[in-house]
N, C-alpha and C positions, 0 to 999 in steps of 0.2 A: 884562471877562474874555474875551468873544468876540473883541474887537479884539486882545488879547494873543495868543490862540491863532492867529489869522490871521497875525499878524506872525511868530510862531514857525515855523509851517509854511512860510511864504514864505521865511524864512531857510534852513530845511532844504532846500527845493527848489533855492535858489540854490547852496547848498554842493554838492548832488549834481550839479548841472549843471556846476559848476566841476571836480568830480572827473572827470566823463566827458571834459571837454575835455583834462584832463591825462593821460588814458589809464589812470586807476586802475580797479580791479575794481568792478563794479556788481552787486549781488545782486538776485534777484527778491524780491518782497514775501513775508514770512514772518509769517503771523498765525494762531496756533493757535486762537484763539477767534473767528475771523472768522465772522460769521453769513451764512447763505445764504438767498436768497429762496425757492428751490426746492431740496430735498435731491436729491442725485444718485441715479439708479436703479442697482441692482446689475446690471441687464441691460446698461447702458452700460459697465460696468467689465470685462466678460468679452469677450476678443477673439473674433472671429467663428469662427475655426477652433481654438479652445482644446479640449483634451482633455475638459474637463468637459462641453462641449456634445455631444461624440461619445457620452460615457457617457449623458447625458440622453436623447439621441435613440434610442440603441440599446435601453436598458431600456424606454423607452416603446413600442418595437416588439415587446417580448416579451409572451407570454401568461402571466400570473401568477395564473390562476384557482385553481390548486392552493394557492398561497400565501395568497390571500384567503380560501379555504375553511377555513383553520386558525383563523379568528376566529369564535367562536361567537355573538357579539353580546351586547348587554346590558352593564350596568356602565358604568364611565367610558369616555370616548372614547379610542381608541388612535391612535398615530401611523400614518400611512398606510403600508402595506407597500411600495408603489411607491417612496415617498420613502426609506424605510429601506434598500431594496435598492440604490437609486442611490447613497446615501451610502457603503454598504459597498463596492460595486464601485469607486467612485472612490477610496476610501481605499486599496484594494489596488493600484489603478493607481499611486497616489502613494506606495506603499511604507509606508503607515501601517497597522499590523496590531493595535495595542493599542486596546482600547475606550476607554481614558482619553484617548489621544492623538486618537482620532477625535472624541470629545466636545469636546476642546480646539479642534480645527480647526473644528468647528461654531460655536464662539463667536468665533474670531479670523480664520479664513480666508475671504476674500470668495467664493471658488469654492464652498466647502462651504455658505456662507450662501445663495448663489443657488440651488444644487442642492436644498437642503432647504427652500427657501421660508421661511427664517429660523426654521424649527423647530429646537429645541435639546434633543433627547433626551439624558439623562445616560448615563454609561458603563454603568450597570446595565441600562438599557433596551436599549442597543445590544448588550450581551453576551447578554442574555436573548433578543433577537431572533435573533442569530447562532447561539448554542449551543442554543437551544430550538426556537423556531418554524421557523426556516429548516432546521433539521436534518431535519425530517419530510419536506420537499418539495424538497430541493436537487437530486435527480436530475431531477424534473419541470421545475424552473426552468432547470437547465443544458440539459435536452433541448430546451426552447423556443429557447435560444440556438443550438443546432445546427441546428434547423429554420429559424431566421431566416437562418443562413448559407447554407443550401441554397436557400431561397426567393429570396434576393437575389443568387444567382450567385457567391458567394465560393467555394463548394465544390460538387462534384457526386456525391461518394461513389463515383466510378469507381475511384480508387486510394486505398488506406488503408495508411498506414505506421505500424507498431507497434513500440514499444520500451519499455524499462523503466529505472528508476533507483531509488535508495534515498535517502530523505530522513529525517534524524534525527527521533526522537520527543522530546517534552518530558520527558526522564527522565534521572536520574543513571545514568551507564554502569556504576556499581558495584552498583546496586540491581537485581539480576537473579535470577530463579529459573531454574535449569537442570534439565532433565528427568532427566539422569543422577544429579544430586545428590538430587533429590526421591525417585527410585526407591531409591537407596542408603539414605537416611535412613529411608524408610518401612520397608524391609526390616529395618533395625536395631531399630526400634520394635516391629515384629511379632515378631521373635525374642525380644526382652526380655519382651514380654507372654506369649508362649508359655512362656518359662522360668518366669515367675511363676505362670502357670496350672498348670504341672506341680507346683509346690510346694503350691498350694492344693488340688490333686487329692487329697491325703491328709488332708483336714480331718476326716474321720470314716470309720468303717467302712462306712457305707452307700455313700459315694462310691466306696470301693475295690471293694466288691462289684459296683457298677454298671459300672465301667470296667475293673477288673482291671489288667492291665499295659498297656492301650491308652491313647492320648492322648484328650483330649476331642474331640468331633466337629469342632469348629472348628479343631483344631490338627493335622489330618492332614497328612501329608507333601505338600508342594507346594501347600498351601492358601494362597490370598491372603486373609489375615485382615483383615476390614474392621472399622471402628469399630462398625457395627451388630452384627456377630458378638460383639465384645468386650462391648458393653453387655448383650446378651442373656445371655451366659455369666455375667457378673458378677451379674446379677439372680438367676440360678439359684443361684449360689454363696452369695450373701447369704442366700437363703432357707434353705440348708443350714446355714450358720453359726449362724443364729438357733436352730436345733433342737439344736445341739451343747450338751450340759450344761456342759462345761468351757470356760474362756476360751482361745481359740486366737489369741494375739497375732500369731503369725507369719502366719497366713492373713489376719487383719484388716489387718495392715500392707501385705501384698501387694495386697489388694483396693483399699486407699486409694491406693497408688501408681499402680495401673492407672487408677483413676477420675479422679484429680486431675492426673496428670502425663502418662501415656502415651496415654490415649485422646484428650485434646485435641490432642496432637502428631499422632496418627494421622489425626484429622479434618482437621487443617491440611494434611497431605501429600496426603490424598485430594482436598481442594479444589484444591490446586495442580495435581494430575493432571487435574482437569476443566478448569481454565483453560488448561492447555497445549493440549488439544484437538488432539493430533497434532503439535504443534510441539515443537522441541527446547528452547525457552526463552521467557520473557516478562519484561517489565519490571514491577517491583513497583508503581510509581505510575501506569503506563499498561499494563494487562494485555493490551491488544490489540497492543501493540508487541512485535516479535520481534527478537532479536539477530541481526544480519547482519554479514558482513564487508564493510566499506566499501572504496571504491577506494584509500584510503590505507593499507589493511591493518588498520585498527582494527576490533575487534568492538564494535558499538554498537547499542543499541535503536533500531529504525528501522521505517519503513513501505516496503514493496516496491511501488512505484507503476508501473502499466502505462498508457500513453496511446496513443491513435491519432490521427494527424494527416493533414491534406491542406492543401497550400499554407501550411503552418506554422500552421494553425488547429487548436486542440484540439477534436476531435469526440467523444471519449469517454475516460473514465479509470476505473480500478478498482484495487483493492489485492489482493495475494496474500501472505498472511502465513505460509503453511505452509512454504514453501521459498524458498531464496535465488534459485533459477531461476524465470523467468517462464513456463516451459513449461506447467506444470499449471494456470496461471491464464488462459491465452489463451482457452479455450472460454467460460468464464464472462464474460471481458471482452467477447467478441464478442456473447454473449447479452445482456449489459447494454446494449451499443450498440444492438442491435436494439430493445430495449424503449424507449429514449429517442429513437431516430431513425426507428423504424418499419420499417426494413429493413436487411439486411446490405450492406456495400460489395461492389462487383463483383470487386475484386482485393485481396488482403491481402499486403503485402510486409513481411517480418520477418527478423531475424538468425537465426543458428544455434541460439539458445536456444529457438526455437519449433519446430524441425524434428523433432517426434515423430510416431509413428504415430497416436496419438490425435488430435492436431491436424490431421494430413493427412486422417484419416477424417472429421472434422467438416467440413472445408472441402469435401470431396467430397460429403457428404450435403447440405450447404446450397448447393451449386453456386456456390462462391466460388473464384475463380482462385487457384491454389496457387503463390505465389512466396516460400515460406518456405525459407530455407537450412537445411541440416542440419550436424551437427558436423564432418563430413569433407569438406564441399563444396570448400573451398579447398585442403585437404591433398591431395585426389585429383589436383590439377593438378601437384603437385611430382614431380620425377623420382624422388626418394627413395622416395616412396609407390608409384609405378608399378613401379619396378624392385626393390622389396623382395619376394622370392619367398615370404617366410614370413608375410606378411599373408593372412588368410583370404580377403580380397577378390580376391586374385590366384591362389587355388587353382583349377585347372581342375575343371569340374563335368560329370559324365556324367549326363544326364537319364534315360537308359534304365536304368541300374543304381542311380540315386539315390546316387551316391558322389562324393566329392571326392578329388583327388590332391595329396599334399604334394610339395615340391620333390624329394624322393628317390623319387617315383613310388610311394609307399605309399598304399593306399586308406584313406579315412576313411568308414566306413559309418554309415548312419542307425541311431541307438540308441533315441531316444524323443522324444516331443513334450511340452513343458511349458507349462502355462497360467500366465500372469502377469497379475495385476490391478493397475492403477495406483491411485493415491490417489483418483482421481475415479471409480473403479469400472469403468474400461474394461478389457476382457479381451483379451489378445493371445496368440498362439501362437509358441513358439520351438522349432525343430527342433534336436536335438542330434546331432552327428556325432563319432565317435571313431575314431582310427587303430587299425588292427588290431594293430600291433606297432611300438613306437618303440625297442625295445632294439637295442643295437649301432648306433645311428644316429650318424654322425659329426657331424651338425649339430643334434642335439637341443637343445643348450644355446642355440642361436640361434632355434630353431623353437618351443620351449615353455618354460614355467616350472614348476618343481616336479616332483614325481614323477608317474609314470603316463604314459599315452599322450596324445598331442595331442588336445584336444577343442575343437571350434568350435561356436558357436551361430549359427543362421541364422534370420532373420525374413523370410520370403518377402514378406509384405504390406508391410512397411516398405521393403524393397528396391524393390518396384514403385512405391511412393509417391515414393521418392527419385529413381528414374529419371524420373518425371514432373516432379518439381520441378527436376531438373537440366536437362531439356529446356527448361522454361519460363524458368529463370534465365539460360540461355546463349543464348536467342533475342534478337533485336534489341530487342524490347520489354523483355525481362527485364534486359538490360544497362542500358538506360535507366532502368528502375525502381530498380535497385540503386544507380546513381549518384545518383538523385534522393532516395533514402531518407536518405542521409547529410546532405543539405542541407535536409531537410524536418523530421524529428523531432528531431535533435540540437540545432538552434538553439532549439527550444522549451525544452528542459531548461536550456540556457545562459541564456535570458532569465529563467526562473524563479529559478534559483540565483544568477546573477551580476547581471543587470540589476535584478531585483527584490530581490536580497539575501535570498532565501528559501531557506535551507539547513536549516531546522529548523522543524517544526510548533510552533505556539504553544498549541494546544489538545490535550487528552488524550482518548483513546477514539476508535475508528475512525469512529463516527458523526459526531463533531465534526471529526475530521480530514477526513472526506469533505466537510463543509461548507467547510472552509478550501480544499481543493483545487478545489471547485466555484467559489468566489469568485475564486481565482487564475486558473482557466481562463477564466471570463467576462472578467476584467480583461485577461488576455493577448489574447483574441480581440478585445476592444474596441480595444486598442492597434494590433493588426494592421489592423483596419478603418480606423482613423484614418490609417494610412500609405497605404492604398488610396485613401481620400477625398482626401487632400492630395497 
């Protein structure tokens, strides 16, 4: 048998040699079941400058004590948090966001196998770590990434470029609660309850003697009838009905309708009002998401994201769900940055969305360089703006008499000072000036709108802040920073939305969305470091 095998292999070898001489194709050996004396090491299969090595080295350099402290000890052994964090960050770098797909990669992808040390947590464990444990400490973990960038010279916090964008929530765009609808429906229920209570008011003579021709206390004009008020009143009425000797079906039916139908509706609308929390809308399946108008014009449930960058590294991020504008979210954004970075940046550069008096006052108080545009910064440079005599900015002002002059040389005298309080509680002063007489003015239709005399509102403090911002922005340094802002923060959004294909959050609730954004930011910064290294 051995001699036959030797003869057979010899003939095959001769045949292969003949084929090579004739120039025919020769294939490399292909043996699926070939045994190896020593199995290959995963370390040998990973290229020296592969992204997975950058992720591994970067996360090793972070301080994750806060994450480790979430483990109480005892019970069965847990997967190491450092390994879990590395796997999640590399998954986000690789555009793998599903916990099931991450678990699949741990079983099949050599890079994930090497990074995890051949650990294979299932998708439930991965999801529990991301949505639960990491949720508690994501700010601290991301903060260590920012400190890592500072310590290794990638950023220095001298310039800080801030901008915002909106990212869709994981929600059906049609399942939305609107503030105006909630208010309208609630008023209808309240009116119906009041109508039924009026009918019940005559259940017996005792009730009539008690109230006469007046409404019940809870039904006074302008009263915002609450579900607690209704329950208390129904309780009183039920006690009265029990004492009535005759059967009052009308009152009993009205009470039953209020108890079983109207009160639950009123409670639901009250709960919706609490969830709105000053917002105009929220999504039903993700109550933290607010409906915003997106760049394509659609009204969609989304998260209003604000980020701060330097050298295209993400240094800080926050969310502002109250309004579409990022203006009233800048102060909290900067405070959040100070909590995770330890200090404020030296200079903040932002677009016109941030140029409010409240933000300027905060920068002044914290001694931060003011390079925030305001809404008329570019318009002021247009000839149409400068040459328009009917704009209040172009009205001559006499400090001695505290009056302005319109184009027809008619005085606008000071009338009053109004106090205005922002959503954040910041109080500002606005001075009101009104023309003495606009009657018989040949240009009144160009100078003012509506009836009455021309009135203008002047904010002295805001004007002073704008003058300071204008001087900074038009300086040599300001012009350079304005140019740099466009190529610093905008590419970050492009990388997340286009390169990472991340245009919609996968998790629901702001706490979980915050985790997703933290992982995306760490992944983005890791990729940027890889470019610097290579």
